[in-house]
N, C-alpha and C positions, 0 to 999 in steps of 0.2 A: 172545427177541427183544429188548423190554422193559430186560433187562440192559444185552441186545450196543448198542444207541441213548444208551440212560444216559455207558455207559460212552463213545461213539464225543462224543455232544456235549461231557462229560469231557476229553476226549480233545484236542478243539479249544481250548474256555476254555482247560485250563491254558496251549498254547502261544498261545495270543496272550496269557494272562498274563506267561508268561517271555517273551518278545515286551518288554512293557510293560515289565516289572521290571529289564529289560537298557538297555530306550532313557531311564528318567527315573532309574538306576542307584541302584534301592532294591532291595539285595538284602542287605537284613537277611531274621535269619532270622524277625523277627516280619512283617514283611511279608510271608514266602515263605507263612507260614503263614493273612495275610491272603484272599492269594489263591489258594490251595489251598482256604483252607475255601468260598469263595470264587465257587469252580469248582465245590464238590461242592456249595452248594443250586442256581445258578442252572441248570448241567444237571440236575440233580433238577425241575423243578420247569419247565425249559423240554421235559422228556419230560413231563413232566403234563402239558404244556398240545397239545401235537400227535395 
């Protein structure tokens, strides 16, 4: 159950970061890696808080 929550939150955060990357035109590989790692960390933190 917790794994599903992590994936769900991670998926939502990835969508948000993808939209932000497109809007801000930051489509470098480095920016994608930063947003990916941020999404992973944030999803784990959010699920652990819930």
